C-alpha positions in Angstrom: 1.4 11.5 20.6 2.4 9.8 17.2 0.9 6.5 15.8 2.1 5.9 12.5 3.3 2.7 11.0 4.9 2.0 7.7 5.1 -1.9 6.5 6.5 -3.4 3.8 5.4 -7.1 2.9 3.2 -9.3 0.2 0.0 -10.1 1.0 -1.1 -13.6 2.4 -4.4 -13.7 0.5 -6.8 -11.8 -1.8 -8.0 -8.7 0.1 -11.8 -9.5 1.8 -14.2 -6.9 1.0 -17.3 -5.9 2.8 -19.4 -3.3 3.8 -20.7 -1.8 7.5 -24.1 -3.7 8.5 -25.9 -0.2 9.7 -24.4 2.4 6.9 -22.8 0.4 4.3 -19.2 1.7 4.5 -17.1 -0.4 2.3 -14.0 -2.0 4.2 -11.3 -4.5 3.1 -9.5 -6.7 5.7 -6.2 -8.0 4.4 -2.9 -9.2 6.0 1.2 -9.2 4.9 3.9 -11.2 5.4 6.7 -9.4 6.5 10.4 -11.2 7.1 12.1 -10.5 10.2 15.0 -8.8 10.6 17.0 -11.7 11.7 18.2 -15.3 10.5 16.8 -18.0 12.7 19.6 -20.2 13.4 17.6 -23.4 13.4 16.2 -23.1 10.2 18.7 -20.7 8.7 15.6 -18.9 7.2 13.7 -15.3 8.2 10.5 -16.2 9.8 7.9 -14.1 8.8 5.5 -12.2 10.7 1.5 -11.4 9.6 0.6 -8.4 10.0 -3.3 -7.9 9.7 -5.0 -4.5 8.0 -8.3 -2.9 7.6 -9.0 0.1 5.0 -12.3 2.0 4.9 -14.3 3.5 2.3 -11.9 4.7 -0.9 -9.2 3.3 0.1 -11.3 -0.2 1.1 -12.7 -0.3 -3.0 -9.3 0.4 -4.5 -7.7 -2.2 -2.3 -10.3 -4.6 -3.4 -10.3 -3.6 -7.1 -5.7 -3.9 -7.5 -4.4 -6.1 -4.6 -4.1 -9.6 -4.8 -2.5 -12.4 -3.1 1.4 -12.3 -3.2 1.3 -8.5 -4.5 4.6 -6.7 -2.7 3.2 -3.3 -1.6 4.3 -0.8 1.3 1.3 0.5 3.8 1.1 3.4 5.8 -1.3 3.7 8.6 -1.9 3.8 12.4 -2.6 1.4 15.1 -6.5 0.5 16.0 -7.4 -1.7 19.2 -10.8 -2.9 19.4 -11.9 -4.5 22.7 -15.3 -6.3 23.1 -16.9 -8.9 25.4 -17.7 -12.5 22.9 -21.6 -13.9 23.4 -19.6 -16.5 26.3 -18.5 -13.1 28.4 -14.9 -13.7 27.2 -12.8 -10.2 26.9 -11.6 -10.0 23.3 -9.5 -7.4 21.6 -8.0 -7.1 18.3 -5.3 -5.2 17.0 -4.7 -4.0 13.3 -2.8 -1.5 10.7 -5.8 0.6 9.9 -4.6 2.0 6.4 -4.1 5.4 5.3 -2.0 4.9 2.2 -1.1 2.3 0.0 2.0 1.8 -2.6 3.1 -0.9 -5.1 7.0 -1.9 -4.2 7.3 -4.4 -6.8 9.4 -5.0 -9.6 8.6 -3.8 -12.9 7.7 -7.5 -14.3 4.8 -8.2 -11.6 3.4 -4.9 -13.7 3.3 -5.5 -17.5 1.2 -2.6 -18.4 3.6 -0.1 -17.1 5.4 1.9 -19.5 9.2 0.9 -20.7 10.7 4.6 -19.9 14.2 3.5 -20.9 13.3 3.3 -24.2 11.8 6.5 -24.7 13.8 9.4 -26.9 15.8 11.9 -24.7 13.9 15.0 -24.9 14.8 17.3 -27.5 16.0 21.0 -26.5 14.2 23.9 -27.2 15.7 25.8 -30.4 18.0 29.1 -29.5 16.4 32.3 -29.5 15.9 34.3 -32.9 18.0 37.2 -32.9 16.7 40.3 -31.2 14.8 37.6 -29.1 15.8 37.6 -25.5 13.8 35.0 -24.8 11.4 34.8 -22.4 7.4 35.5 -22.4 6.3 37.4 -25.6 4.6 40.6 -24.9 1.4 41.1 -25.3 
């Protein structure tokens, strides 16, 4: 069976970091606003869907350090469902995307520390081999 999700959107809030009670495994909860493909006739706008995500362990620590409200990201993961009974006896269910990978998907202006590769010099071509040298790896 295939259970794979790839979603691009903007974070609706800063990630919420936590650790499990019994084993202290780090996790992060966050959600993305994702525009629907169609334009609503009554408003002339694309309505968003809000998708919930949970990242675990190392990915959780990374997400807590680098993600923030408004950042555009692409998230790869898989769907997970949880079921439980609340204290009043009602059956509850939660479905979310368990995160496998996160990629930044924003314009370069949002990351001012990124190097500007357009200003770099062209690579210099190696000098041609000297006469008698056929190139390649020198013999020992």
